C-alpha positions in Angstrom: 8.5 -27.7 -0.5 7.0 -24.8 -1.6 4.8 -26.2 -4.4 1.8 -28.6 -3.4 0.8 -28.6 -7.3 0.2 -32.4 -8.2 0.5 -33.8 -4.9 -2.2 -36.0 -3.6 -4.4 -34.7 -0.7 -2.8 -36.8 1.6 1.0 -35.3 0.7 -0.8 -31.8 0.8 -1.9 -32.8 4.4 1.7 -34.0 5.5 3.3 -31.1 4.1 0.7 -28.2 5.4 0.8 -30.1 8.8 5.3 -29.5 9.1 4.7 -26.0 7.6 2.4 -25.2 10.3 5.1 -26.6 12.6 8.0 -25.3 11.3 6.0 -21.3 11.1 5.4 -22.1 15.3 8.7 -22.6 16.5 10.0 -19.9 14.4 7.8 -17.4 15.3 8.6 -18.8 19.2 12.4 -18.1 18.2 11.8 -15.1 17.4 9.8 -13.7 19.9 12.6 -14.9 22.0 15.0 -12.9 20.5 13.0 -10.2 20.3 12.3 -9.9 24.1 16.2 -10.0 24.4 16.6 -7.3 22.4 17.7 -8.9 19.3 16.0 -7.3 16.2 15.4 -10.3 13.9 13.2 -11.5 11.0 12.8 -15.3 10.2 15.8 -14.9 7.8 18.3 -14.4 10.6 16.8 -16.7 13.0 19.9 -19.6 12.0 22.5 -16.7 12.4 21.1 -15.4 16.0 20.9 -19.0 17.6 24.8 -19.0 17.2 25.2 -15.9 19.0 27.5 -16.7 22.1 25.2 -15.3 24.7 22.1 -18.3 23.6 24.1 -21.0 23.0 23.2 -22.8 26.6 19.4 -22.1 25.6 19.6 -23.1 21.7 21.4 -26.9 23.4 17.8 -27.2 25.4 15.7 -26.8 22.5 18.4 -28.5 19.6 16.5 -32.4 20.5 12.9 -31.0 20.8 13.4 -28.7 17.2 15.5 -32.1 15.5 12.3 -33.9 16.2 10.3 -31.5 14.0 12.2 -31.4 11.4 12.3 -34.9 11.3 7.9 -34.9 11.1 9.1 -32.2 8.5 11.5 -34.4 6.3 8.7 -37.2 6.2 6.5 -34.7 5.0 9.2 -34.0 2.4 10.6 -37.6 1.4 7.6 -39.9 1.5 4.8 -37.3 2.0 3.1 -39.2 4.6 2.9 -38.8 8.5 1.8 -41.1 11.0 -0.5 -39.9 13.8 2.3 -41.2 16.5 4.6 -38.8 14.8 2.2 -35.4 14.5 1.6 -36.4 18.3 4.8 -36.1 19.0 5.7 -33.2 16.9 3.2 -31.1 19.3 4.3 -32.5 22.1 7.7 -31.2 20.6 6.3 -27.9 19.7 4.6 -27.4 23.1 7.6 -27.5 24.7 9.9 -25.6 22.1 7.0 -22.6 23.2 7.0 -22.9 26.9 11.0 -23.1 27.0 10.9 -20.0 24.9 8.4 -18.1 26.8 10.1 -19.5 30.4 13.3 -17.7 28.5 11.8 -14.4 27.7 14.0 -11.2 28.7 13.5 -8.1 30.0 12.3 -6.0 26.8 9.0 -5.8 25.3 7.6 -4.1 22.4 10.5 -4.2 20.6 7.9 -5.6 17.5 5.0 -3.1 18.2 8.3 -0.1 17.6 9.0 -1.6 14.6 5.6 -1.9 13.1 4.7 1.2 14.3 8.0 2.3 12.3 7.3 0.6 9.4 3.6 2.2 9.6 5.1 5.2 9.3 7.2 5.0 6.5 4.2 4.1 4.4 3.3 7.5 5.3 6.5 9.6 4.7 6.7 7.4 1.0 2.8 9.0 0.4 2.4 11.7 -2.4 0.1 14.7 -1.8 -3.7 13.7 -3.0 -4.2 16.9 -5.2 -6.5 14.8 -8.0 -9.4 16.9 -7.6 -7.4 20.3 -7.6 -5.4 19.2 -10.9 -8.4 18.2 -12.5 -10.4 21.2 -12.1 -7.2 23.0 -13.6 -6.9 21.0 -16.2 -11.0 22.0 -16.9 -10.4 25.4 -16.3 -7.8 25.9 -19.1 -10.3 23.5 -21.4 -12.7 26.9 -21.0 -10.1 29.2 -20.9 -10.2 30.7 -24.2 -14.4 29.9 -24.7 -15.2 31.5 -21.4 -12.7 33.6 -20.1 -14.3 34.4 -16.9 -15.1 30.9 -16.2 -12.0 29.3 -16.8 -10.3 31.6 -15.1 -12.1 31.5 -12.0 -11.6 27.7 -11.9 -7.9 28.0 -12.2 -8.0 30.3 -8.8 -10.0 27.7 -7.3 -7.4 25.2 -8.3 -4.1 27.2 -7.3 -6.0 27.5 -4.1 -6.6 24.0 -3.5 -3.2 23.2 -4.4 -1.5 25.8 -2.2 -3.6 24.5 0.7 -3.0 20.8 -0.4 0.9 21.0 -0.6 0.5 23.0 3.0 -1.1 20.4 4.4 1.1 17.8 2.6 4.3 19.6 4.5 2.8 19.5 7.3 1.2 16.5 7.9 4.9 14.7 6.5 7.1 16.9 9.2 4.2 15.5 12.4 4.8 12.0 10.9 9.0 12.1 10.8 9.3 13.6 14.0 6.8 10.5 15.5 8.9 7.9 13.5 12.1 9.9 15.3 10.5 9.2 18.8 9.9 5.8 17.5 13.1 5.5 16.2 14.6 6.7 19.8 12.3 4.1 21.4 13.8 0.9 18.6 17.1 2.3 20.2 16.9 2.0 23.8 15.5 -1.3 23.4 17.7 -3.1 20.5 20.7 -5.1 21.6 21.7 -6.5 17.9 20.2 -5.9 14.8 20.3 -8.8 12.7 17.6 -7.6 10.4 18.1 -4.3 8.1 17.5 -1.2 10.0 14.2 0.9 9.7 15.0 4.1 7.7 12.4 7.0 6.2 12.0 7.3 2.8 13.8 10.6 1.3 10.8 11.1 -1.1 13.6 12.9 -3.3 10.7 13.3 -5.7 8.1 15.8 -3.7 10.8 19.0 -4.1 10.7 18.3 -8.5 6.7 17.7 -7.7 6.2 20.8 -6.4 7.9 23.1 -8.6 6.0 20.8 -11.6 3.0 22.1 -10.3 4.5 25.7 -9.9 5.4 25.8 -13.1 2.1 24.0 -14.8 0.4 27.1 -12.3 2.4 30.2 -13.8 2.7 29.0 -17.5 -1.7 28.3 -17.7 -1.8 32.2 -15.3 0.3 33.7 -17.8 -1.8 32.2 -20.9 -5.3 33.4 -19.0 -3.5 36.8 -18.7 -2.6 37.3 -22.3 -6.5 35.9 -23.8 -8.2 38.4 -21.8 -5.8 41.2 -23.0 -6.4 40.5 -26.5 -9.9 39.7 -26.1 -10.7 43.4 -24.4 -8.6 44.6 -27.7 -10.7 42.6 -29.9 -13.6 44.4 -28.0 -12.6 47.7 -27.9 -11.4 48.1 -31.8 -14.7 46.1 -33.0 -12.5 43.7 -35.9 -12.6 40.2 -35.9 -9.0 37.7 -34.8 -9.6 36.3 -38.0 -10.1 38.6 -41.1 -12.6 38.0 -43.9 -11.1 36.1 -47.3 -9.5 38.6 -49.5 -9.1 41.9 -47.0 -5.5 41.8 -47.5 -5.4 41.8 -51.5 -8.0 44.5 -51.0 -5.4 46.3 -48.7 -2.6 46.3 -50.7 -4.6 47.6 -54.0 -5.8 50.5 -51.6 -2.6 51.1 -51.1 -1.0 51.2 -54.6 -4.4 53.3 -56.1 -4.2 56.0 -52.8 -2.7 58.7 -52.2 -1.2 60.3 -48.5 -4.4 59.5 -46.6 -3.8 56.3 -48.5 -0.7 55.6 -47.3 -2.1 56.1 -43.0 -4.8 53.6 -44.2 -1.8 51.3 -45.1 0.0 51.8 -41.7 -3.5 50.8 -40.0 -3.7 48.0 -41.9 0.1 47.1 -41.2 -0.9 47.0 -37.5 -4.1 45.2 -37.9 -2.2 42.3 -39.5 0.9 42.3 -37.2 -1.6 42.2 -34.8 -3.6 39.2 -36.2 -0.1 37.5 -36.5 0.3 37.2 -33.3 -2.9 35.9 -32.7 -2.2 33.4 -34.9 1.1 32.5 -32.3 -1.2 32.0 -29.6 -3.4 28.9 -29.9 0.0 27.0 -31.0 1.5 27.8 -27.5 -1.5 26.9 -25.7 -1.9 23.9 -27.4 1.8 23.3 -26.6 1.7 23.5 -22.8 4.0 21.1 -21.8 2.2 20.8 -18.4 -1.2 19.0 -20.3 0.8 16.3 -20.4 3.6 16.4 -18.1 1.1 16.0 -14.8 -1.3 13.4 -15.2 -3.7 13.4 -12.4 -2.9 11.0 -9.4 -5.8 8.7 -8.0 -7.7 9.8 -4.6 -6.2 7.0 -1.8 -9.1 5.3 -0.5 -10.1 6.1 3.2 -9.3 2.9 4.3 -6.1 3.0 3.0 -5.9 6.7 4.9 -7.5 5.1 7.9 -4.5 1.9 8.2 -1.5 4.3 6.9 -0.6 1.3 5.2 0.8 2.4 1.7 3.7 3.0 0.2 2.5 5.2 -2.7 -1.1 7.0 -3.3 -2.3 3.1 -4.2 -4.1 1.8 -1.6 -2.9 -1.8 -0.3 -5.6 -4.3 -0.9 -6.8 -7.0 2.1 -5.9 -10.3 1.3 -7.9 -12.4 -0.3 -9.6 -14.6 2.7 -12.9 -16.9 3.3 -14.8 -14.4 4.7 -15.8 -11.1 3.4 -12.7 -8.6 4.6 -15.0 -5.1 4.4 -17.2 -6.5 7.0 -14.3 -7.1 9.5 -15.4 -6.4 13.1 -13.2 -8.6 15.3 -9.3 -8.2 16.1 -8.4 -11.1 14.8 -11.0 -10.8 12.0 -8.4 -7.7 10.8 -5.2 -9.4 11.4 -6.1 -12.3 9.1 -7.3 -9.8 6.5 -4.1 -7.6 6.8 -1.6 -11.2 6.8 -0.7 -12.6 4.0 -0.2 -15.9 6.1 -2.9 -15.7 8.1 -4.8 -15.4 4.9 -3.6 -18.2 3.1 -4.3 -20.6 6.5 -7.8 -19.1 6.5 -8.8 -20.5 3.2 -6.5 -23.4 3.4 -8.9 -24.7 6.9 -11.8 -23.2 5.0 -11.6 -25.7 2.3 -10.4 -28.9 5.2 -13.4 -27.7 7.0 -15.8 -28.3 4.2 -14.1 -31.9 3.4 -13.9 -32.5 6.9 -18.1 -31.4 7.1 -19.0 -33.9 4.2 -17.7 -37.1 6.1 -18.9 -36.2 9.8 -20.6 -38.9 11.5 -22.0 -36.3 14.0 -22.9 -33.3 12.0 -24.7 -31.6 14.6 -21.4 -32.3 17.1 -19.3 -31.2 14.3 -21.1 -28.0 13.5 -20.9 -27.6 17.6 -17.3 -28.3 17.3 -16.5 -25.8 15.0 -18.8 -23.2 16.1 -17.1 -23.6 19.9 -13.5 -23.4 17.8 -14.9 -19.5 16.8 -15.5 -18.6 19.4 -12.6 -19.2 21.1 -10.8 -17.4 18.5 -13.0 -14.5 18.1 -12.5 -14.4 22.2 -8.9 -15.1 23.0 -7.1 -14.2 20.0 -5.9 -10.3 19.4 -2.4 -11.0 18.1 -1.0 -12.5 15.6 0.6 -15.6 17.5 -2.7 -16.6 19.2 -3.7 -16.8 16.0 -0.8 -19.1 14.4 -1.3 -21.2 17.1 -5.4 -21.4 16.8 -4.7 -22.1 13.1 -2.3 -25.1 13.4 -4.5 -26.9 16.2 -7.9 -26.9 13.9 -5.9 -28.1 11.1 -4.9 -30.8 12.7 -8.2 -31.3 14.5 -9.8 -31.2 11.1 -7.2 -33.3 9.5 -8.1 -36.1 12.2 -12.3 -35.7 11.3 -11.6 -35.4 7.5 -10.2 -38.7 7.8 -12.0 -40.5 10.3 -15.4 -38.8 10.3 -15.3 -38.8 13.9 -14.4 -36.5 16.6 -12.2 -36.0 19.2 -13.0 -37.6 22.1 -16.6 -39.5 20.9 
């Protein structure tokens, strides 16, 4: 049951109810195994349930889980769930959560440590932010042959910025790696069984190659700048143009054929000028063929939001998920958690649509708005973690579905 396109509203409501029940049961089981030192994701819950040390606990839940599985089967087979079946499923869910919580182990903080390690891994895989320095370097290269002092100044400034940026990046990466090693030690102290893949830091193999590329690029441009300055100074002392006027070569040749020994001296001088001109003609081609211009495009700068959340894998920011509200204005813990979680963001959008449908049929619009306000205030005040939000969305979906069908508020 992954595609609800083409289903009626009643079938979609049944599917969403069954899905929310399943998510809450998985979350309760995952918290139970984490509290006993078992590092698992949702995908490994079946394997964790077969561990011998948890057999008695799983037997207690077997009947309750079977009730919720029947609800999922009804939603899948006939696309409809009666109110009585929903009540039975909710009671089984509450009992399952209670039993899981009562049987929690002594391990605390394993989820938080794993989350910290995941965040540090994103920092380790990040690239240095050198976009501004690279742009200045390219601008200095472009101005080098027209305005030599300005070009060399910009290139020097860019070189300093790149050096400082790389040094700062290395220091930050070493600090993050140290923090990751500390978190990994804490993780090892808490975990008993690892059914989910172990979190390992990125080796960032391209780091050394990027450093060598930057150094080679800067060295090449500095060599070209030095040659340009040398040629410009030589031309200023001799007063000769870089490109001789048309016919000057023929004039030098005719003079050498008609003159005596004094003319031979002039021929030697002309030969030196022509040789120097040949070398000068080679330089622009070499500059235009510099591999650095195409090999090292300027990377994009990371946004301040992504830098504060430490949620990049690469230098591109990781965007917030679409919700019914503006994540840029998120203030409470609940809103920040929703914006950063794909499943919670999807639940938020679905609940917003369900709220609109319920509002249009509510027999008591004022009472309905008061109900919605109270529920929202409860979420903002009480929910400071993901599990609380998952439960809140599931319960509120049940309430709004009932209002959308009957138009009546519960308890009225």
